N, C-alpha and C positions, 0 to 999 in steps of 0.2 A: 168737518169741523163744526163746532157750535159756538154761539155767541157767549162771551164771558162777561161777568159782572164785576165792576169795581166800586168800592165804597170809600168815600172821603168826606169827613166832617158830617157824617150822617146822611150823605146824599148818594144815591145809587144811580148809575147810568150804564147803558149798554155800550160795550166796546166792539167795534167791528171785528168779525172773524170771517174774512173773505173766502168764499168758495167759488170754484169754477167747474163747469160741467159741459160736456160735449155730447150731442146726440144727433142721430140722423133719422128723419121721418119723411116718408113719401118723397124722396129725392132732394130733401132740404137738410143741410147740416146746420145745427143750431149751436151757437156759443152762448153760454149763460154765466152770469156773474151774480152771486147772492151774498148774503151776510153783510150787507152794507148798513152799518149803524148810523145813528144820527150825526156823528162827527164827520162822516164822509158824505152825507146825503146831498149837500149843496154842490160839492164837486161832482158827484155822480150825475146830477141833473144835466150838467154841461158835458161831461166826458162821454156819457152814454146816451146822448140826445138822439142817435139813430137807432137805439135799441127799443124793444117793446117790453112793457112791464107785464109780468106774469106772476101774480102774487108778490113774493119778496125777491123775485129774480128779475134781472134785466136780460133780455134775449135778443140775439141778432141772427138772422138766417141767411144762408148762402146756398146756391145750387151745389149739390154734393160733389159734382165733378169740377168745381172751380179749382184751377191750378194754384198750388201753393197753400192750400188750406191747412195742411199738417203743420207747416212752419208757422203760419199765423196762430194756430191754436197753441203750439208749444210756447211761442213768445207771449201771447196774451195770458196764458195761465200762469206763467212765471213772473209777469210784471204787473198784473192787474192791481194788486194791493198798493204797490209803489205809485202807480199812475193815479189811483184814487186819492192817495195821501198828498201827492203833488197838487192835484186839482183842488183839494180842499185847503191848500196852503199849510199843510202840516209837515211837508218835506220841501227842501229847496229844489229848484228846477235848474239843473246844470245846462242851461240853454247854450252857453258859450261853447262847451265841449261838443254838444250836438251839432251846432252850426259849423264848427270847425270840421267835424267829420263829414257833414253834408258837402261843404266846399271841397274837401279833399277827394271825396268819392266822385264828384261831378266835374272836377277840374280836367280840362282837356278833352272832354267828350261832348257829343251832341246831346245836350240836355238843358234846354232853355227854361229857366225858372226865375222867379223873383219873389222877394220877401214882402209880406204885408203885416198888418196888425201891430201889436205892441213890440214885436221883435224889430220891425222896421224903424221904430223910434229908438229902441235900445242901441242899434248899431250906429245911430247918429250921435249917441252920447247921452240920451235922455236917462235920468235916474229911475228906471223902471225895470222890474224883473218879470219878463214874459213867462206865462204859464206853459207855452209851447211855441213851436215854430210853424207859422202859417205861410204856405207857398202857393203861388199861382203859376200855371203853366198851360201849354197847349195840351190837347188830347194825346198826341203822340208822346210828348214829354212825360205826361202822367203815367203812361204805360212803361216808359223807359225808367222812370224813378222807381217803379215797382221792381224792375230788374236790378237796379243799382242797390236797392235796399232789400233784396230777396231774403237775406238772412235775418232781417230785423222787422219784417212786416207783422202787424197785428190785425190788420184788415186788408183783404186783397183789393188791388186796384180793379175797379169794375165800373160799368156804366151806371150812373146815378139814376134815381127815380125821376120821372118827368117833372115833379114838383120841386126838385132840388135846384140849387143856384148854378150848377155846372153840369157838364155831361159826364165827367169822370171824378172820382174821389179815391184817395188812398191814405193810409195811415201806417206809420212805422214808429218804433220806439228804440232810441239809442241814448239811454240815460235820460232823455226827455222826449216828449211826443213831437213827431214831425208829421204834419198833416198837409195835404195838398189837394187843390181843386184843379181839374184839367178842363180847359175850354169853357170858361164862365159864360153864362148866357147874357146876351145884350140887355135883356129886361132887368138885370140887377141894377142897371144905371137909371132906372125909371122909378119914381119921378125925379130923383136927384142922383148924381154920380156917387158911387161907392169907392172904396179904396182897394177893391179886388176885381173890378170889372174891366171892360174894354176901355172906358174913359181913363182909368188909372194906367192901363197898359200903354196908352198912347202918350203918356206924359212921364214916364219913368225917369228917375234920376239915379246917378251912380255915386255911391259913397264908399270910402275906404274903411275897412274894418279888419284888424288883425292880419294885415297883409293881403287881404282879398278885396276884390272889387265887387260890390253887391248892388243890385238894382232894387229900388224902393219907390213907393208912390211919393208924389210931391207933398210937402208939409201942409200946404193950404187945403189940399183935398182931405188929408187925414184929420186936419183940424175941423173941417166942416162935418165930416162923418162923426167925429167925437162929440161935437156940439149937438148934432141931431139926436145922438144916443144919450145925451145928458151926462156925459163923462167930463164933468167940469175940472177934475184934477188933471185929467189927461190933456185937456185944452190948455191948462196953465203950463204943463210940461212942454207942449208944442210951442207955445208963445215964447218960452224961455230959450228954446232952440233957435227961434227965428231972430 
């Protein structure tokens, strides 16, 4: 596919025509996404933060023998454009449907996870629309979630790089992105506690949402994190909940 041009009131702009490509070189399989126009660029910076830039492509490499790569590729290639549009705020994110499916799939099995980020506020009733679902769990649970979402994975569960915030990382797409970190490192709480590290895990609270019991960080911790990040609108939302 190639980029298309649109003209309105004498103005010309580039409209994204997303392309995906897969290749294997020297034992590494690469997933590539290209054709990201300016209207999706901001969302791409966040969504593809683990990818490398090569010209106008974003690439991510995995050992070629990684289990489940074929399924990840099939899912990524089919939903890449929708994910980018959601990340750019151009499409609604059906997070409630995704969260309901997450709860349904993990109900009654050994898979210990909790919710953080904006979704943890939304399930408390905050008027906020999460862009994805952020989960925190143990290393074993991270691998288990990869099996639970085997049909929906877009990035395989694997050990993260030494510089990452956790030892494991995984990502699936079920109408909305579901991302999880497994075994977050103690240093994420230094110099101040965050809302996804061991400090938050030691103070989890349980809230009722759509018939499910969900564990979330305490509001005071999420408020402190939002304040440090300069998210003044979110601080106001949290204050309204309190």
